[in-house]
N, C-alpha and C positions, 0 to 999 in steps of 0.2 A: 603314355603308354601304361596299364597295367604291364605288371609283373608275373612271372610265373610263380607259381607257388605262393601268391598273395591270398588271403584269406581275407573275403568279405563279406559282411556284415555277421564275424565270429559266425561263419559256416560254410560260407563257400570256397574251396581251392582251387584256385585258376592250374590248370595243368598245362594244358596245348593249345596255340592259337589257329583256331581254323579257319579264322577271317579277318582281314584288317584294311578295313575303308575310311575314307574322311569322313570324322565322326562316328565313327562303328566300328565294333569289335565283337567277335565272335568266338569262344571259350568252349574249352571239351575241359568240364572239372569235376569236382566229387563234392558230393555234402555230408558235410562232416557229422551230423546229427544224426544222421542214418548208420542201422548196422544189419550189416554189414554197408560201409560207406557206400550208397547210392553213386552213380553216372548221371551229371546232368550238362545241358547245353546253357548256357548261361550269355546270352545276348549284351549288350552293353552300349547306351547311347551316352554322347557328349553333349553335353548342354555348352558349347561353345559359341562366339561371338560370329563363327562363320556358319551354323547351323540355322538352316530354313527352318519357321515355323510349321512348315508343314510336314518336315523329319519327326519332328515329336508328334505331333496330330498321330501318323501313322502309328511310330511305335507304340503308344497310348492306345490307339483301335484295336493293337495287332494284340495287345494285353487282355486288354476287354473283353473281346473276342473270343480266343484261346480260353480262357475262362469258362465261358458256356458252354463250349461243344465238348461232344465225350463219344468218340467212335477208337475201336480201335487200331486204326490206322492213320490216325492224327497223334503224333506227340503230345502229352496231357500235358497242361499249364500247372506251374507249380510253384511260383512264387511271382511279385513285382515287388522291386525297391527302387530307394533312390541313394546315392552316397554323395556325402558333403566334401567340400573342396579336399578336406585333408586327406580322405581315405581314398577320394579319387585323383591323387598324384597331380593338384592343383585344379579339376576340375570337376565341376557337379556331373554326377552320372545318372542315368536310369538305367534299371537291369530288369531284365526278364529271363525267371529261369522254365528251363523244359523239361521233358523228360529225352533224354538220349535216346537213340533209335540207332544201334550196330547197323551196320554196312555200307555199300558203296552206293553215291548219288547215278544217279544214270550217265552224266555228263561226264563223270568218271569213268566210266566203261566207255563211253561213245568214244575218249581220249586215251583210251586203250586198243581202240581199234576194234571194240565189241560193235556187229551190228546184229540186227533183230533179224528172225525169221517170220512171218505170215504170223506160224501159230505163238512163238512168243508177244509179238504185238498185238492181238486178239486178248490174249490172257492178261497183258497190263492193260489194256484200253478197259476192261471188264471191271480187275481193281479199280482203276481210277474213278471210273463211270460211279461201283457203287458207294465212292467217299462222295461223289459230285452229288449224285441224288439227294445223301444224307444231308449238304451244306446246301444246295437249292433250296430242299422241303423245309426247312426251319420255316419260322414264322419270326422274323420276318427272314428270308431269303439269304443266305451268306456267300458271295461270291470272292473266289482267289485271287482273282485278275493276274496270277504270275505263273501261272502251271508252265514249267517246262522241265529239260530235263535234270537241271543242277537242283531241285528243287523236290524231286521223286527218288526215295531211299529206297534200292532193292538190296534185299538181305538174303544169307545163303539158303533159306527156305522160301525162296524166290515170290518174296511176299513185299507189296509193295506199300508205302507209306509216302502220306503228302505231307511238306515240311513247309518251313517259310510262308506265315500269313501276312509280311509286312504289309502286304499291299491287297490285306481284304479291303471289303466292301460288304456292310451291311446294308444291305437293296434300300431298304426303308429310311434311311437316314443319309442317302446321297443324293436328294434328289434337290436340284436347287443350291447345293450348297460350295460344290467343289470347282476349281476351272482343272485341280489338278489331273495330270492324267501317270497311269502305274501301270507297269507293263515293262516288256522285255519285245524289243523291233524282233520280228520276222514269225513271233508266239502269238502277238498281242493281234485282237481283230479289229481292223478298219474302226470302226465302230467306238472303240474302247481307246483310239488313239485321240478319238475327240471327247472323248471321256465319257460316255453314253455305256458302259459297259452293263450287259444281262446277261443271264443265265447263259444262254447263246454263245457268247465270247468265250466262257470259261471253254465249253466244246472245241470252238475253233481252236481254241489254246492247246486242246489235248488232241485234235489232229495234227496241228502244227509237229507237235512231239511226236508222234509214233512217225512221221513222214521219216522224221530228223533219225530215228531211231533205226528205218528201216534201210535209211538211203547212206547214213555218215556225214548228211552235207545238211550245215542250218539253213533254216526256212529262208534266211534274210540272201542266203547265198545260192538259194534255185532259181532255175531262168524263168520267165512269167511270159503268158501270153493271156491278154484281153483279163487282166487282174487275177491269173491262175496259175498256180506252181506247176511248173512242166516235170514229170517223175522221170527219172533216167529210164531208156526201153529196156536194158539190161534189168532193171528191176519186175520180176515177176510175180504180178499177184493176181488172186483168185477175181473176176469180176465184180463179184459181190462185194469183195472186200475194196475194192478199189472205188468201185461207186459209193461206199458209205464214206468213204475217206473224201470223197468228192465234196459230200454232200456238205459232212463235219466243218472243212476248210471253205466252204462258198464266202468270197465276197458280202453278198450281199442277206441280211439277217435273216429276210423270209423265205428262204431257202434252204435256209439251214434246218438242224433237227431244235425243236424248240425246247425240249425237257433231256436232263442228260435219262430220264428212266424211258422215253424213246426211241433214242440214240443204242440204249443198250438192247431193247426190244428188236431194232433195228438189226444190230449187229449179229445176236446170236440166230435171230431167225431168215435172214436175209430176205428183206423186205424189196419186189421188186419196183423197178423206177414207176410203173402204173400204181402201183400199191403208194408209192411214196406220193404221186402225184393228188393222189385222195386221200388223202393223208392227213391231220391236222396240221401239218408244218405253216400254211398260213395264215396258221391263228396267233402267230407273235404279235401281240399287241402293242410292243411296246417298240415298235418298228421307229427310225428316226427318219428324218425327211430332209436332211441334210445331202444335196447332191453328190455321188458320189467322187466325182473328181477331186472335189474339196477333202473328203476321206483318202483321197490316194493320195494327194499333196501332204496332209498333215504324216501318214505312215512313211511317204520318202523324206522328209524332213525328219522324222526321230531315227529312223537305219541313218541318217546322214551325222544324229546328232550323237549316233551308238547308244540308245534310250536302255539302260540298266536297269533303273528300277523308279527313278521318277523323271517326269518331266513336267517343269510346270510353264504354263502359256503366258506367254506378257499378257497383262490386259492394262487398262489404262490407271488401273490404281497401281501401287508399291507393295513390296510383298507384305510389309508392315500394315497398314492397311487394309488390305485383303483378309492377313489372319486376323484381325482384330472384329472385321465383319462377320467373316466365317463362324467366329465364337458367337456372334448376336444371332444368328441365322439358326444356329443349332440351339443354340438355349430358345428360343420361341418357338422351334419346331417340336421342341419336346414337352414344354408348356401346351401345348396345341394336343398333341399326344395324350398327355398326362391330365388331360380337360375330357377326351372323349373314354380315357378307360375308365374313370370316374364319374361321367354321367351314365356308362355302362352297368357300373354298380348301385351308384345312389339314384339316377333320376333327375340328376338338377349338377351347372356346371359349379365352380367356386370364383365368385364375384367378389368375394372381399377380400382390398388389400390391405390383409395384416398380417402377423407373423402367423393366428391360427391360420388363417386362410392358407396362405404359403403352406404352412403346418399339412395342412388337409390332403393340397394337391401334391403334397410331397415328390417335385420335380427334383430335389436335391441342386438346387442351384440359387444361389445370390439375389438379392432384392438389388446389388450395385454391384460392377467392378470395375475396375478403372476406365473402362472405356462408354461403358453403358448402365444407363438407370432401368429395370423390370419392375411393371408391376401391372395389375389385372383390373380390369374392370369389368362392368355388363354392359350389353348390348339389350336394351329391349325391358321387360318387364318379369318378376318372376323368376330370375335367371335360368330362361330360355337359352341366352346366349349370350355370349362371353367372347373379349379380346384380350390378348397379353400384349401390352406396348414394349417396346425395347428403343428408348431415348437415349440418339448418342450424347457423348462428353466435350468430345472434338468436335467441332464444326467441321472436317473434313473428311467424315465418317456419313453413311447411310443410316436411317433409322428401320427397328421392321417394326411390324406389326401381325399379331397371329389371330386370326378370324376364326371362331369355333361357332357354331349352331346347327340347329336342329330342322334340319330341311326335309322335304320330299321332289328329288330330284325329275321326278315323272308324275303330274298330277294325279292323286287319287293315291297312290303308292304307301305305303307305311313309310314312315319319318325314320333316320336316319340321321346321325350325325356327321358333318361336313368340317374341313378342316383347311383352313390356305395361311401363306406366310406371305406378306405383302411388305416391300422395299419401296422407298422413298426413290423417288426418280432424280431427284439431286441431294447431292450430300449437303446436311446443314437442315435439310429442310423436317420440321417436326408431322409423322402421319398425320393424314385427315380420318377421321373417324370412319371404319370398315361397317359394311350394310349385310343386314341377313336377311333376304326374302323368303317365300313360301319353297321356292325351290332351287336356292343358291346363296354359297356365300360371296360377298364379293370386297375389295378391297375400296379405301379411299380416293380422293378424285386426285391426289397429288400421286400416288403409288399402283405398283405392278404388282400382280403374283409371284410369286416363282415357281416354275416348275422342275 
């Protein structure tokens, strides 16, 4: 346990513990280097033997994403650091420093018995939708994945701030990489508990939050009928707002609003059911095909397990092996994206497996880690196609190959870059070379593409 008044990095003085969970602490502190001293939030993660690899991954992702965000209603990223064992009271720690937002969380107000009127709920919804529009329209989109009353700050000027990006996900980096479910039972959309969050998942959480603010009852405790929450009869809502909430929290993705911008337009313009049926709600191209009964079982399991931030679904591999393989998947995916960006600028791929070649690609990763060896090689001639290879050092791990090529998915169309990450079917196997045809990129015979 770090101590009150302790100074970290010769700069940040700890003042008050705001949260203290296993491996994590959140402090209110001051930045002694600023004049006058600026209050800050300091989030700390201990690197202990009990820590799951996923916890550090999410913590580092939060710091990385916050550093890129610039919105007046999202606390600003200020610093990221690490402490050695001596400074960290016997444990190494990682620290994330953010802007301090004065005010109370909506959960604190609920705990005091404060409920929202429909007018207040609409105002909160509009402010949160403005934040979600900003996040979801970034490239790649950023998903919060844990929107709930305790992560929303309400100040004396009735301004709303969205905090705690510990579950944040950059959509472009999520595909086929993780089986970690984040979110909070009752607020997380059914598909999110399966690991398939999309922008509409944040909208579901917004709807669940608003229902809690209106009723004073946690969504996890509300009665359900046919997978829909039953709002108490005594709660009098306008027909339009009630319908809007129903669409926002529909368990089926394809019947939910597709974007935060669409949800905001519907909230303020009172779109009728006929107009909604004819709108682009059906254009949710990222629909999941998993049977909904399975999703419901997962949600039930999550509730029974009292999910609060991270639920790791057991797989055949141990956590350590999954963590090592996730490193490789991410590296190969990053190499693919770097190749595509390089081709856009220079009209060729990097195929020279030398320090100069790696430097040109500038993906920021090593050619070897403790778990994998990485290389880049050409497929075909004249740098038209390339692949990134991640060969496992331990026979207990699977190998990965990134295949990047210039193809025309539709015959006669202009060619464009296409990339896939391939995973070997069995641990210990070396991946067979991928293939690039005129219309698609393919994995080798002993591997399959990650989706």
